[in-house]
C-alpha positions as CSV (number, residue, x, y, z in Angstrom):
1,X,45.0,-4.8,-15.4
2,X,47.8,-4.6,-12.9
3,X,47.3,-5.4,-9.3
4,X,47.9,-1.8,-8.4
5,X,45.1,-0.6,-10.7
6,X,42.8,-3.3,-9.3
7,X,43.6,-2.0,-5.8
8,X,43.0,1.6,-6.7
9,X,39.6,0.8,-8.3
10,X,38.5,-1.3,-5.3
11,X,39.6,1.4,-2.9
12,X,37.8,4.1,-4.8
13,X,34.5,2.4,-5.7
14,X,33.9,-0.4,-3.2
15,X,35.7,0.8,-0.1
16,X,34.4,4.4,-0.5
17,X,30.9,3.0,-0.1
18,X,31.9,0.9,2.9
19,X,33.6,3.9,4.6
20,X,30.5,6.0,4.1
21,X,28.3,3.2,5.6
22,X,30.6,3.0,8.6
23,X,30.4,6.7,9.1
24,X,26.6,6.9,8.8
25,X,25.4,3.7,10.6
26,X,26.3,4.8,14.2
27,X,24.1,7.9,13.9
28,X,21.3,5.9,12.3
29,X,21.4,3.4,15.2
30,X,21.3,6.3,17.7
31,X,18.2,7.7,15.9
32,X,16.6,4.3,15.7
33,X,16.6,4.1,11.9
34,X,17.6,5.5,8.6
35,X,18.4,4.4,5.0
36,X,21.4,4.5,2.7
37,X,20.4,4.7,-1.0
38,X,22.9,3.7,-3.6
39,X,22.7,5.0,-7.1
40,X,24.4,3.0,-9.7
41,X,25.2,3.2,-13.4
42,X,23.3,2.0,-16.5
43,X,26.4,0.1,-17.4
44,X,24.9,-2.9,-15.7
45,X,22.6,-3.2,-18.7
46,X,24.7,-1.4,-21.3
47,X,28.3,-2.4,-20.7
48,X,31.0,-0.4,-22.2
49,X,33.7,-3.0,-22.2
50,X,36.5,-0.7,-23.3
51,X,35.4,2.2,-21.2
52,X,35.7,0.9,-17.6
53,X,38.1,-1.3,-15.6
54,X,36.9,-4.8,-14.9
């Protein structure tokens, strides 16, 4: 994959989660707690090599 595609995928999948955390955590600290639950894909166990980037 090209560097541009790698950057787009990281920006969308990884940094999207980081941005959400950064938005949620200050309120959680103010309230004294909270939780962020991540839901992932079954692809960790059943990889579709041709269906997803990296």
